[in-house]
C-alpha positions, 0 to 999 in steps of 0.5 A, spaced: 492 302 815 496 301 822 494 294 823 498 293 818 504 298 819 504 294 825 504 288 823 510 288 818 514 291 823 514 285 827 518 281 821 522 286 819 526 283 826 523 275 827 528 274 831 526 279 836 519 277 834 519 270 835 523 271 843 516 274 845 512 268 841 516 264 845 517 267 851 508 267 851 508 260 848 513 258 854 509 261 859 502 260 858 505 252 856 507 252 864 502 256 867 497 250 864 502 244 866 503 246 872 494 247 874 493 241 871 498 237 875 495 241 881 488 240 878 490 231 878 493 231 885 488 234 889 483 230 885 487 223 886 488 225 893 480 228 893 477 221 891 482 217 895 479 220 901 472 218 899 473 211 896 477 209 901 477 212 907 471 216 910 466 217 903 462 222 903 458 223 909 458 220 916 454 220 921 455 219 928 453 220 936 455 228 938 459 226 942 463 220 939 468 223 935 471 227 942 473 222 946 471 215 942 467 211 948 464 206 945 457 207 949 456 213 944 452 209 939 448 214 933 441 214 937 436 212 933 438 207 927 432 204 924 430 211 924 436 214 921 437 208 916 429 210 913 431 217 912 437 215 908 434 209 904 428 214 901 432 219 899 435 218 892 440 222 892 444 217 896 447 212 892 449 207 898 451 207 905 454 203 910 453 201 918 459 201 922 462 200 929 469 203 931 473 203 936 481 204 937 485 199 942 492 194 941 493 189 937 498 184 940 502 179 936 509 175 936 512 181 932 510 187 938 504 192 939 501 197 936 495 203 937 490 201 932 483 203 929 478 197 929 472 197 924 467 192 924 463 193 918 458 188 914 461 185 908 455 187 903 454 195 904 462 196 906 463 195 899 458 199 896 461 206 900 468 204 899 474 201 895 477 198 901 476 191 898 479 193 891 486 195 894 487 187 897 495 185 896 495 178 899 489 174 901 482 175 900 476 180 903 473 178 910 469 173 907 466 169 913 462 173 919 463 166 923 470 166 923 474 170 928 478 174 921 481 181 920 483 186 914 489 189 916 494 195 911 501 192 908 504 197 913 501 195 919 503 188 917 510 190 915 512 192 921 509 188 926 512 182 921 505 179 920 503 174 914 496 171 912 493 167 917 497 170 923 495 170 930 493 176 933 490 178 940 485 185 940 485 189 946 479 194 947 475 197 951 468 196 953 462 199 954 463 198 961 470 201 960 473 194 962 479 191 957 476 185 952 480 182 948 479 176 942 484 173 937 484 173 930 487 171 924 489 176 918 484 174 912 487 180 908 492 184 906 490 191 903 494 197 901 492 204 898 495 211 896 496 212 904 500 209 908 498 212 915 492 209 914 494 203 912 498 202 918 493 205 922 486 201 921 484 194 922 477 191 919 473 186 922 466 184 922 461 188 924 457 182 929 465 180 932 466 188 934 459 188 937 460 182 941 467 184 944 464 191 946 458 189 948 453 192 943 449 187 938 446 191 933 448 198 935 452 203 930 457 208 932 458 210 924 454 210 918 458 212 911 454 215 906 456 215 898 452 220 894 450 219 887 453 226 885 459 230 889 456 237 887 450 235 891 455 235 898 452 240 902 444 240 900 444 233 903 448 235 909 444 240 910 437 236 909 440 231 914 441 235 920 434 237 919 431 231 917 436 228 923 436 232 929 441 231 935 446 227 931 453 229 929 453 230 920 459 231 918 462 232 910 468 229 908 472 236 908 469 236 915 472 231 917 479 231 914 480 239 915 487 237 912 484 236 906 482 243 906 489 246 909 492 242 903 488 245 897 489 252 901 497 250 901 496 248 893 492 254 891 497 258 894 503 256 892 500 256 884 498 263 885 507 264 886 509 259 881 504 264 876 507 270 880 513 268 877 512 265 871 507 272 869 513 276 871 518 273 867 513 273 861 512 280 862 519 282 862 521 279 857 516 283 853 518 290 855 526 289 854 524 286 847 519 291 845 523 296 849 530 295 844 525 295 838 523 302 840 529 304 842 532 301 835 526 305 831 528 312 834 529 315 828 524 312 825 518 314 829 522 321 829 520 322 822 513 319 823 511 325 828 515 330 823 510 328 817 504 329 822 503 321 825 500 324 832 502 320 838 496 317 840 497 312 833 504 311 835 502 308 841 496 304 838 502 302 833 507 299 839 500 296 842 498 293 836 505 290 835 505 287 842 498 284 842 500 280 834 505 277 838 501 274 843 495 273 838 500 267 835 504 265 842 497 265 844 493 258 840 500 255 840 502 256 847 495 252 848 496 247 844 502 245 847 499 245 854 493 241 851 498 236 849 502 235 854 497 234 859 493 229 855 500 225 853 501 225 861 493 225 862 493 218 859 501 215 862 500 218 868 507 221 872 511 217 877 514 221 882 519 218 886 521 211 888 514 206 890 512 209 897 515 216 897 509 219 895 504 215 900 507 217 907 505 223 905 497 220 903 498 221 896 498 216 891 506 215 886 503 216 879 499 223 878 494 223 872 494 231 870 486 234 869 486 240 864 479 243 866 476 249 861 477 254 866 485 253 866 484 255 860 481 260 859 485 263 866 491 262 863 489 266 857 487 271 860 491 273 864 497 273 859 493 277 855 492 282 861 500 281 862 502 283 854 497 289 854 500 292 861 507 290 859 506 294 853 503 301 856 512 303 857 515 301 850 508 305 848 510 311 852 517 311 851 516 312 844 510 317 844 516 321 848 521 321 843 521 328 840 522 328 832 528 334 831 533 330 836 531 323 834 532 325 825 539 328 828 541 322 831 
């Protein structure tokens, strides 16, 4: 009986009830959409870091990343390769030589990181070959050819077949140089990376550095990213004396990014939920105060305070039950649409200057839906407490005389 009364009370003033329902719908929709947008941005950035920059795991000499000295090559490369080949959790790996230096041309000079790669192995680990916008990927190891980023090419006014001179230090500390031609130009979603990384054949970089058959870096791609820490810990146990880092350890800015976005989302969610809570409190309180005479008569005929408290709480809860599925459906529909078409953020290069793609595809997970629905339910029930308390505080004699 109490439930029936509460349900009928809602629709005595449909306009007021619809205000609360729309508040729940808009609040839930906005949280789901913002959560999906955040998830899409983070996932795309992580995918770019893994596929184009660092891979899942990297192996170095313990001192290499500290000062980038060419002499610090991965110790026991053959043993490392055998261990990686025997691990079925590893999809592929690539051996690289890495050094820093200067790239010079008629358009000027710039500092850069030079990465010597083996084509067959590198294509299985990173997706740089999929980002070629002009020319071709590295082809003939016998030809002095390089692959540069679009931003570097633009700054140095380089084109396909442009001649450049690379300067770097060999293992003895002497300055060595080599003349190369631009074979291809690539463009990722990270312009700072494109500006500072030059790819070349591993054999040619090894010849300049005086390190034939050696590697500074071994990049590893896993079958399943969920086993990242497991594989990393296992490699550390099997291959002591080497620095083994996951992509999260190699890119601390990504961990910071995720933390900042989490805090940003918490603030947004708090603002939205507070707005919903105040809307519910104000609307239900107005409903209670307008019905003070009616509630006073209910007390006078014998209804106890507990039942009145539950009646007002049920009214709020029913409004939430109507708005909750509508809000979830609205959020899912919006995310599904933009998850296919994407959301364009500003001009083409605006986001890539910070390492992000300009088109974001929102991703909604079951955890997002459950969390948002649970919080909305909690906020609604908490918001019903004050109007319910105000209802039970009504004095029958004073209310009836009004």
